[in-house]
All heavy atoms as an XYZ file, in Angstrom:
722
protein
N     134.591    146.016     75.421
C     134.810    144.592     75.159
C     134.291    144.293     73.764
O     133.220    144.744     73.382
C     134.077    143.765     76.219
C     134.355    142.296     76.091
S     133.527    141.320     77.377
C     134.571    141.688     78.771
N     135.025    143.533     72.997
C     134.609    143.223     71.636
C     133.449    142.244     71.645
O     133.184    141.561     72.625
C     135.779    142.647     70.835
O     136.013    141.325     71.225
N     132.756    142.169     70.509
C     131.601    141.276     70.410
C     131.987    139.825     70.654
O     131.298    139.103     71.355
C     130.962    141.438     69.035
C     129.681    140.654     68.890
C     129.009    140.933     67.569
O     128.960    142.098     67.161
O     128.548    139.971     66.951
N     133.127    139.373     70.105
C     133.530    137.984     70.310
C     133.880    137.725     71.773
O     133.594    136.666     72.304
C     134.711    137.610     69.402
O     135.837    138.403     69.722
N     134.465    138.705     72.460
C     134.753    138.534     73.875
C     133.475    138.506     74.693
O     133.377    137.786     75.665
C     135.680    139.643     74.391
C     137.109    139.424     73.964
O     137.494    138.326     73.594
N     137.896    140.478     74.001
N     132.479    139.320     74.310
C     131.185    139.282     74.986
C     130.577    137.895     74.877
O     130.078    137.348     75.846
C     130.207    140.284     74.372
C     130.490    141.709     74.810
O     131.190    141.895     75.816
O     129.996    142.623     74.130
N     130.620    137.305     73.692
C     130.057    135.973     73.475
C     130.806    134.940     74.299
O     130.200    134.067     74.918
C     130.106    135.604     71.994
N     132.126    135.028     74.327
C     132.918    134.082     75.118
C     132.613    134.250     76.599
O     132.526    133.282     77.335
C     134.414    134.287     74.854
N     132.440    135.502     77.034
C     132.128    135.781     78.433
C     130.801    135.133     78.829
O     130.645    134.626     79.921
C     132.053    137.297     78.641
C     132.105    137.735     80.051
C     133.451    137.570     80.694
O     134.477    137.537     80.013
O     133.460    137.465     81.924
N     129.840    135.118     77.920
C     128.544    134.497     78.177
C     128.602    132.986     78.001
O     127.689    132.285     78.395
C     127.485    135.066     77.226
C     127.133    136.506     77.510
C     125.952    136.948     76.668
N     126.116    136.708     75.251
C     126.645    137.557     74.384
N     127.078    138.725     74.783
N     126.737    137.255     73.105
N     129.662    132.490     77.387
C     129.798    131.059     77.206
C     129.077    130.537     75.988
O     128.834    129.352     75.871
N     128.757    131.415     75.035
C     128.046    130.950     73.860
C     128.750    131.362     72.575
O     128.113    131.689     71.591
C     126.601    131.443     73.867
C     126.483    132.947     73.857
O     127.476    133.647     73.784
N     125.262    133.438     73.937
N     130.084    131.358     72.591
C     130.804    131.698     71.372
C     130.563    130.624     70.323
O     130.151    129.523     70.610
C     132.300    131.915     71.633
C     132.995    130.709     72.218
O     132.309    129.831     72.774
O     134.224    130.654     72.131
N     130.767    130.982     69.080
C     130.503    130.050     67.995
C     131.539    128.944     67.984
O     132.630    129.074     68.494
C     130.506    130.795     66.669
C     129.362    131.786     66.601
C     129.309    132.481     65.266
O     130.100    132.198     64.381
N     128.370    133.373     65.110
N     131.197    127.831     67.380
C     132.081    126.677     67.336
C     131.496    125.572     68.182
O     130.316    125.563     68.505
N     132.328    124.605     68.548
C     131.876    123.469     69.351
C     131.284    123.960     70.662
O     131.739    124.930     71.247
C     133.038    122.527     69.612
N     130.256    123.273     71.131
C     129.600    123.695     72.366
C     130.231    123.077     73.612
O     129.866    123.421     74.721
C     128.120    123.350     72.314
O     127.947    121.958     72.200
N     131.173    122.166     73.424
C     131.850    121.517     74.544
C     133.333    121.849     74.524
O     133.899    122.186     73.486
C     131.701    119.993     74.467
C     130.264    119.544     74.684
O     129.508    120.251     75.363
O     129.913    118.472     74.175
N     133.945    121.727     75.681
C     135.376    121.920     75.823
C     135.931    120.721     76.586
O     135.323    120.264     77.551
C     135.695    123.259     76.529
C     135.085    123.330     77.900
C     137.188    123.505     76.606
N     137.039    120.176     76.126
C     137.703    119.045     76.779
C     139.082    119.488     77.233
O     139.827    120.099     76.462
C     137.856    117.872     75.811
O     136.604    117.392     75.416
N     139.412    119.166     78.477
C     140.731    119.505     78.996
C     141.092    118.527     80.098
O     140.241    117.845     80.658
C     140.786    120.956     79.491
C     139.726    121.321     80.501
C     139.989    121.254     81.853
C     138.478    121.740     80.079
C     139.018    121.597     82.785
C     137.495    122.088     81.000
C     137.765    122.013     82.352
N     142.372    118.436     80.395
C     142.881    117.531     81.420
C     143.013    118.283     82.735
O     143.465    119.428     82.758
C     144.247    116.958     81.000
O     144.072    116.247     79.767
C     144.811    116.013     82.053
N     142.613    117.614     83.817
C     142.721    118.219     85.138
C     143.634    117.358     85.997
O     143.425    116.159     86.133
C     141.339    118.341     85.818
C     141.496    118.978     87.200
C     140.376    119.139     84.960
N     144.667    118.005     86.555
C     145.581    117.352     87.497
C     145.241    117.816     88.903
O     144.701    118.894     89.090
C     147.031    117.762     87.209
C     147.562    117.400     85.864
C     149.028    117.741     85.734
C     149.328    119.169     86.137
N     150.728    119.551     85.944
N     145.593    116.987     89.864
C     145.444    117.401     91.255
C     146.789    117.267     91.946
O     147.701    116.621     91.432
C     144.411    116.526     91.970
O     144.974    115.286     92.310
N     146.886    117.859     93.114
C     148.112    117.767     93.898
C     148.374    116.360     94.411
O     149.463    116.056     94.873
N     147.379    115.497     94.325
C     147.524    114.116     94.798
C     147.912    113.157     93.673
O     147.938    111.953     93.877
C     146.210    113.649     95.417
C     145.809    114.466     96.619
C     144.510    113.964     97.190
N     144.031    114.849     98.241
C     142.836    114.786     98.757
N     141.974    113.885     98.334
N     142.477    115.625     99.703
N     148.147    113.695     92.494
C     148.610    112.860     91.386
C     147.531    112.367     90.444
O     147.826    111.677     89.479
N     146.276    112.711     90.708
C     145.207    112.349     89.787
C     145.338    113.176     88.517
O     145.722    114.340     88.560
C     143.832    112.624     90.404
C     143.577    111.816     91.651
O     143.700    110.586     91.581
O     143.265    112.417     92.685
N     145.011    112.577     87.385
C     145.005    113.284     86.115
C     144.001    112.603     85.209
O     144.091    111.397     84.974
C     146.398    113.268     85.493
O     146.401    113.993     84.294
N     143.038    113.383     84.732
C     141.979    112.812     83.908
C     141.449    113.885     82.974
O     141.434    115.066     83.314
C     140.856    112.306     84.814
C     139.711    111.645     84.098
C     138.683    111.087     85.086
O     139.025    110.697     86.196
N     137.440    111.053     84.677
N     140.986    113.465     81.791
C     140.372    114.409     80.861
C     138.886    114.532     81.188
O     138.216    113.543     81.476
C     140.546    113.952     79.416
C     140.052    114.982     78.419
C     140.401    114.639     76.993
O     141.556    114.249     76.738
O     139.508    114.761     76.143
N     138.388    115.762     81.146
C     136.991    116.058     81.408
C     136.419    116.838     80.243
O     137.150    117.545     79.538
C     136.841    116.892     82.688
C     137.144    116.121     83.940
C     138.447    116.009     84.403
C     136.125    115.496     84.639
C     138.728    115.294     85.554
C     136.403    114.775     85.795
C     137.704    114.675     86.251
N     135.122    116.721     80.044
C     134.424    117.475     79.010
C     133.218    118.164     79.637
O     132.454    117.548     80.376
C     133.964    116.543     77.893
C     133.344    117.275     76.728
C     133.063    116.362     75.556
O     134.012    115.710     75.076
O     131.901    116.314     75.135
N     133.098    119.448     79.346
C     132.002    120.259     79.863
C     131.462    121.129     78.745
O     132.162    121.421     77.774
C     132.492    121.194     80.988
C     132.962    120.491     82.214
C     134.313    120.242     82.415
C     132.058    120.071     83.180
C     134.761    119.591     83.545
C     132.494    119.417     84.321
C     133.845    119.175     84.500
N     130.242    121.605     78.912
C     129.712    122.605     78.000
C     130.464    123.901     78.253
O     130.814    124.214     79.398
C     128.220    122.807     78.218
C     127.396    121.626     77.788
C     125.911    121.906     77.903
O     125.463    122.791     78.637
N     125.138    121.136     77.174
N     130.712    124.656     77.183
C     131.482    125.891     77.318
C     130.839    126.899     78.262
O     131.520    127.694     78.881
C     131.700    126.528     75.948
C     132.714    125.803     75.108
C     132.963    126.550     73.820
C     134.050    125.865     73.017
N     134.322    126.601     71.775
N     129.523    126.860     78.383
C     128.829    127.801     79.255
C     128.896    127.450     80.730
O     128.473    128.233     81.569
N     129.459    126.284     81.069
C     129.590    125.868     82.463
C     130.519    126.822     83.197
O     131.597    127.162     82.706
C     130.154    124.435     82.552
O     129.316    123.559     81.804
C     130.251    123.961     83.995
N     130.117    127.247     84.376
C     130.990    128.119     85.163
C     132.180    127.317     85.698
O     132.065    126.136     86.009
C     130.221    128.744     86.318
C     129.143    129.684     85.828
C     128.777    130.680     86.878
C     127.635    131.520     86.393
N     127.982    132.769     85.866
N     133.317    127.973     85.783
C     134.549    127.346     86.260
C     134.321    126.668     87.609
O     134.725    125.523     87.820
C     135.693    128.385     86.350
C     136.900    127.818     87.082
C     136.085    128.871     84.958
N     133.670    127.347     88.536
C     133.439    126.793     89.867
C     132.604    125.527     89.841
O     132.879    124.573     90.571
N     131.584    125.499     88.984
C     130.745    124.303     88.872
C     131.541    123.128     88.309
O     131.421    121.998     88.783
C     129.528    124.574     87.996
C     128.562    125.569     88.619
O     128.588    125.743     89.860
O     127.782    126.184     87.866
N     132.356    123.402     87.296
C     133.200    122.345     86.717
C     134.211    121.850     87.741
O     134.426    120.638     87.877
C     133.914    122.867     85.468
N     134.820    122.763     88.477
C     135.813    122.375     89.490
C     135.181    121.532     90.585
O     135.785    120.560     91.054
C     136.479    123.621     90.074
N     133.958    121.880     90.994
C     133.275    121.082     92.007
C     132.981    119.673     91.488
O     133.150    118.693     92.220
C     131.986    121.775     92.439
C     132.248    122.984     93.301
C     130.988    123.754     93.662
O     129.874    123.266     93.386
O     131.139    124.851     94.218
N     132.576    119.562     90.222
C     132.307    118.244     89.648
C     133.582    117.410     89.573
O     133.584    116.220     89.887
C     131.692    118.398     88.261
C     131.251    117.078     87.661
C     130.496    117.245     86.370
O     129.720    118.210     86.228
O     130.687    116.377     85.482
N     134.680    118.031     89.174
C     135.968    117.330     89.118
C     136.369    116.867     90.516
O     136.783    115.719     90.711
C     137.065    118.220     88.496
C     138.444    117.603     88.669
C     136.776    118.473     87.021
N     136.237    117.753     91.503
C     136.600    117.402     92.882
C     135.780    116.208     93.361
O     136.328    115.280     93.976
C     136.391    118.604     93.796
N     134.488    116.201     93.059
C     133.633    115.075     93.450
C     134.063    113.797     92.746
O     134.075    112.726     93.357
C     132.177    115.391     93.141
C     131.578    116.424     94.061
C     130.153    116.793     93.677
O     129.525    116.081     92.870
O     129.666    117.814     94.200
N     134.412    113.902     91.470
C     134.875    112.733     90.712
C     136.119    112.143     91.361
O     136.262    110.921     91.454
C     135.173    113.119     89.247
O     133.956    113.564     88.637
C     135.740    111.937     88.465
N     137.012    113.006     91.836
C     138.241    112.552     92.479
C     138.018    112.140     93.940
O     138.919    111.647     94.598
C     139.305    113.645     92.436
C     139.946    113.853     91.076
C     140.493    115.085     90.734
C     140.034    112.828     90.140
C     141.099    115.289     89.501
C     140.625    113.033     88.916
C     141.162    114.261     88.602
O     141.755    114.463     87.386
N     136.820    112.372     94.466
C     136.522    112.008     95.850
C     137.030    113.019     96.862
O     137.212    112.702     98.030
N     137.242    114.262     96.432
C     137.716    115.318     97.320
C     136.531    116.103     97.852
O     135.480    116.169     97.233
C     138.633    116.294     96.582
C     139.844    115.668     95.945
C     140.447    116.272     94.861
C     140.385    114.480     96.405
C     141.565    115.715     94.256
C     141.498    113.922     95.811
C     142.079    114.542     94.738
O     143.169    113.994     94.142
N     136.728    116.755     98.972
C     135.712    117.617     99.555
C     136.306    119.014     99.716
O     136.527    119.486    100.825
C     135.263    117.053    100.908
C     134.089    117.817    101.485
O     133.359    118.464    100.707
O     133.917    117.780    102.709
N     136.595    119.675     98.595
C     137.253    120.979     98.675
C     136.276    122.102     98.990
O     135.072    121.968     98.826
C     137.825    121.154     97.270
C     136.830    120.455     96.406
C     136.357    119.264     97.218
N     136.819    123.215     99.430
C     136.048    124.412     99.708
C     136.309    125.411     98.580
O     137.422    125.907     98.446
C     136.478    124.989    101.056
C     135.704    126.231    101.431
O     134.530    126.340    101.032
O     136.288    127.083    102.111
N     135.301    125.682     97.763
C     135.404    126.617     96.643
C     136.565    126.295     95.690
O     137.475    127.107     95.507
C     135.530    128.053     97.139
C     134.297    128.507     97.880
O     133.191    128.041     97.531
O     134.429    129.320     98.801
N     136.550    125.122     95.062
C     137.639    124.758     94.166
C     137.613    125.574     92.879
O     136.572    126.097     92.472
C     137.364    123.278     93.868
C     135.867    123.184     93.944
C     135.490    124.116     95.072
N     138.747    125.675     92.257
C     138.868    126.289     90.942
C     140.018    125.604     90.227
O     140.549    124.601     90.698
C     139.054    127.817     91.029
O     138.918    128.370     89.702
C     140.396    128.207     91.618
N     140.389    126.141     89.081
C     141.506    125.598     88.310
C     142.583    126.659     88.178
O     142.306    127.852     88.161
C     141.055    125.199     86.896
C     139.943    124.187     86.855
C     138.733    124.481     86.254
C     140.109    122.926     87.410
C     137.708    123.545     86.194
C     139.094    121.978     87.364
C     137.892    122.296     86.761
N     143.819    126.192     88.059
C     144.936    127.073     87.727
C     145.461    126.635     86.373
O     145.757    125.464     86.151
C     146.060    127.007     88.789
C     147.276    127.795     88.336
C     145.557    127.535     90.119
N     145.547    127.596     85.471
C     146.057    127.363     84.125
C     147.487    127.894     84.071
O     147.774    128.946     84.662
C     145.177    128.096     83.107
C     145.518    127.805     81.696
N     146.507    128.474     81.020
C     145.011    126.897     80.833
C     146.589    128.003     79.788
N     145.682    127.035     79.657
N     148.400    127.181     83.390
C     149.803    127.625     83.378
C     149.996    129.031     82.811
O     150.926    129.728     83.222
C     150.528    126.594     82.518
C     149.508    125.634     82.029
C     148.201    125.949     82.654
N     149.130    129.467     81.885
C     149.265    130.804     81.299
C     148.318    131.829     81.920
O     148.663    132.987     82.069
C     149.010    130.759     79.788
C     150.016    129.897     79.055
O     151.188    129.844     79.482
O     149.625    129.255     78.060
N     147.123    131.397     82.285
C     146.078    132.300     82.784
C     146.126    132.500     84.295
O     145.505    133.415     84.819
C     144.695    131.764     82.412
C     144.438    131.648     80.935
C     143.978    132.954     80.323
O     143.596    133.876     81.063
O     144.026    133.038     79.092
N     146.806    131.601     85.012
C     146.790    131.659     86.471
C     145.496    131.078     87.004
O     144.853    130.255     86.353
N     145.084    131.517     88.193
C     143.868    131.003     88.810
C     142.647    131.526     88.054
O     142.513    132.723     87.827
C     143.791    131.415     90.275
C     142.643    130.763     90.999
C     142.685    130.981     92.495
O     143.769    130.829     93.092
O     141.624    131.313     93.048
N     141.755    130.604     87.676
C     140.573    130.974     86.906
C     139.453    131.433     87.836
O     139.258    130.875     88.914
C     140.095    129.786     86.065
C     141.143    129.128     85.166
C     140.481    128.071     84.286
C     141.878    130.152     84.314
N     138.731    132.434     87.402
C     137.611    132.992     88.166
C     136.466    131.986     88.186
O     135.939    131.603     87.139
C     137.161    134.298     87.518
C     136.079    135.021     88.295
O     135.269    134.361     88.987
O     136.036    136.257     88.196
N     136.054    131.564     89.374
C     134.997    130.556     89.534
C     133.677    130.983     88.913
O     132.852    130.154     88.583
C     134.758    130.284     91.027
C     135.857    129.542     91.724
C     135.560    129.311     93.204
N     134.195    128.975     93.512
C     133.661    127.750     93.397
N     134.406    126.755     92.976
N     132.393    127.534     93.707
N     133.446    132.268     88.778
C     132.171    132.771     88.286
C     132.121    132.981     86.782
O     131.075    133.336     86.251
C     131.822    134.086     89.001
C     131.644    133.863     90.485
O     130.913    132.974     90.895
N     132.338    134.640     91.288
N     133.221    132.768     86.097
C     133.275    132.939     84.641
C     132.993    131.607     83.952
O     133.312    130.539     84.476
C     134.665    133.427     84.209
C     135.102    134.708     84.848
C     134.659    135.881     84.068
C     135.241    137.137     84.714
N     134.767    138.320     84.138
N     132.432    131.647     82.747
C     132.229    130.402     81.994
C     133.557    129.870     81.466
O     134.501    130.633     81.223
C     131.307    130.820     80.847
C     131.538    132.278     80.681
C     131.898    132.811     82.049
N     133.618    128.560     81.289
C     134.833    127.933     80.754
C     135.220    128.517     79.395
O     136.408    128.627     79.085
C     134.630    126.422     80.634
C     134.477    125.675     81.956
C     134.026    124.243     81.694
C     135.773    125.696     82.738
N     134.243    128.905     78.597
C     134.515    129.452     77.264
C     135.436    130.666     77.328
O     136.202    130.924     76.405
C     133.220    129.829     76.563
N     135.390    131.385     78.406
C     136.217    132.588     78.579
C     137.709    132.272     78.499
O     138.511    133.099     78.119
C     135.853    133.219     79.934
C     136.829    134.204     80.507
C     136.871    135.481     79.690
N     137.706    136.472     80.298
C     139.043    136.521     80.190
N     139.690    135.603     79.527
N     139.717    137.487     80.768
N     138.075    131.040     78.836
C     139.489    130.692     78.958
C     140.050    129.842     77.829
O     141.243    129.579     77.811
C     139.722    129.989     80.309
C     139.461    130.921     81.464
C     138.288    130.824     82.206
C     140.363    131.922     81.786
C     138.037    131.692     83.251
C     140.124    132.799     82.828
C     138.961    132.680     83.554
O     138.711    133.550     84.589
N     139.239    129.399     76.888
C     139.735    128.643     75.730
C     140.647    127.489     76.167
O     141.801    127.393     75.771
C     140.475    129.567     74.755
C     139.685    130.789     74.415
N     138.577    130.757     73.598
C     139.809    132.080     74.818
C     138.064    131.965     73.494
N     138.788    132.788     74.236
N     140.124    126.594     76.979
C     140.902    125.513     77.592
C     141.015    124.253     76.751
O     141.715    123.329     77.146
C     140.269    125.121     78.933
C     140.186    126.208     79.987
C     139.418    125.687     81.199
C     141.571    126.674     80.378
N     140.324    124.177     75.626
C     140.262    122.930     74.861
C     141.653    122.355     74.617
O     142.513    123.006     74.033
C     139.535    123.158     73.534
C     138.780    121.939     73.082
O     138.363    121.134     73.933
O     138.594    121.778     71.867
N     141.877    121.138     75.121
C     143.145    120.439     74.940
C     144.222    120.809     75.942
O     145.299    120.221     75.952
N     143.954    121.768     76.809
C     144.943    122.210     77.790
C     144.920    121.329     79.037
O     144.037    120.505     79.217
C     144.676    123.660     78.210
C     145.030    124.663     77.127
O     145.608    124.264     76.099
O     144.717    125.851     77.312
N     145.893    121.559     79.904
C     145.949    120.902     81.207
C     145.908    121.972     82.279
O     146.642    122.960     82.213
C     147.230    120.061     81.356
O     147.222    119.043     80.360
C     147.316    119.416     82.732
N     145.017    121.787     83.250
C     144.894    122.710     84.380
C     145.062    121.919     85.664
O     145.003    120.697     85.671
C     143.530    123.442     84.368
C     143.396    124.304     83.132
C     142.379    122.464     84.486
N     145.264    122.632     86.757
C     145.414    122.001     88.064
C     144.234    122.389     88.939
O     143.876    123.570     89.014
C     146.723    122.448     88.738
O     147.815    122.123     87.872
C     146.926    121.757     90.079
N     143.632    121.398     89.587
C     142.543    121.638     90.523
C     143.130    122.178     91.820
O     144.071    121.598     92.369
C     141.795    120.329     90.789
C     140.634    120.378     91.772
C     139.480    121.197     91.196
C     140.172    118.973     92.100
N     142.606    123.308     92.289
C     143.096    123.902     93.530
C     141.933    124.282     94.428
O     140.805    124.448     93.982
C     143.984    125.148     93.284
C     145.233    124.785     92.519
C     143.208    126.241     92.603
N     142.259    124.430     95.673
C     141.313    124.851     96.691
C     141.973    125.978     97.462
O     142.988    125.770     98.116
C     141.003    123.673     97.614
C     140.048    124.028     98.712
O     139.136    124.810     98.513
N     140.266    123.455     99.885
N     141.427    127.182     97.349
C     141.993    128.335     98.029
C     143.499    128.466     97.775
O     144.301    128.556     98.682
C     141.715    128.284     99.536
C     140.248    128.304     99.871
C     139.996    128.233    101.355
O     140.829    127.715    102.101
O     138.941    128.715    101.753
N     143.850    128.420     96.481
C     145.225    128.594     96.014
C     146.172    127.493     96.453
O     147.375    127.675     96.482
C     145.762    129.976     96.425
C     144.945    131.116     95.862
C     145.504    132.463     96.220
O     146.641    132.544     96.700
O     144.786    133.445     95.995
N     145.618    126.328     96.803
C     146.456    125.168     97.137
C     145.974    123.998     96.319
O     144.780    123.866     96.062
C     146.327    124.819     98.627
C     146.801    125.866     99.570
C     146.713    125.395    101.002
N     145.430    124.801    101.336
C     144.387    125.424    101.815
N     144.426    126.721    101.979
N     143.285    124.785    102.128
N     146.861    123.108     95.951
C     146.452    121.904     95.239
C     145.625    121.018     96.130
O     145.807    120.993     97.333
N     144.641    120.332     95.525
C     143.835    119.377     96.284
C     144.011    117.995     95.725
O     144.462    117.815     94.643
C     142.326    119.733     96.304
C     142.104    121.006     97.080
C     141.751    119.822     94.927
């Protein structure tokens, strides 16, 4: 793994320390969220689910190019800034 990928994997790559992206749900909710790049995908998904008033089981995001994001990886790994993802629960929209 290259040094820049190692840094992204840890969530501390150089540049802005926050990432902003839009999250859609299967219920029609759509809102922009901002998180620190080091935030794990699962933690961000749980916060989004709570914001929307959902009670999902192990939520994550699906990116149109990346597919389902690994809940245990930091957001920085996926370079989501400005993108739109879908909130899912066990491969289903919530």
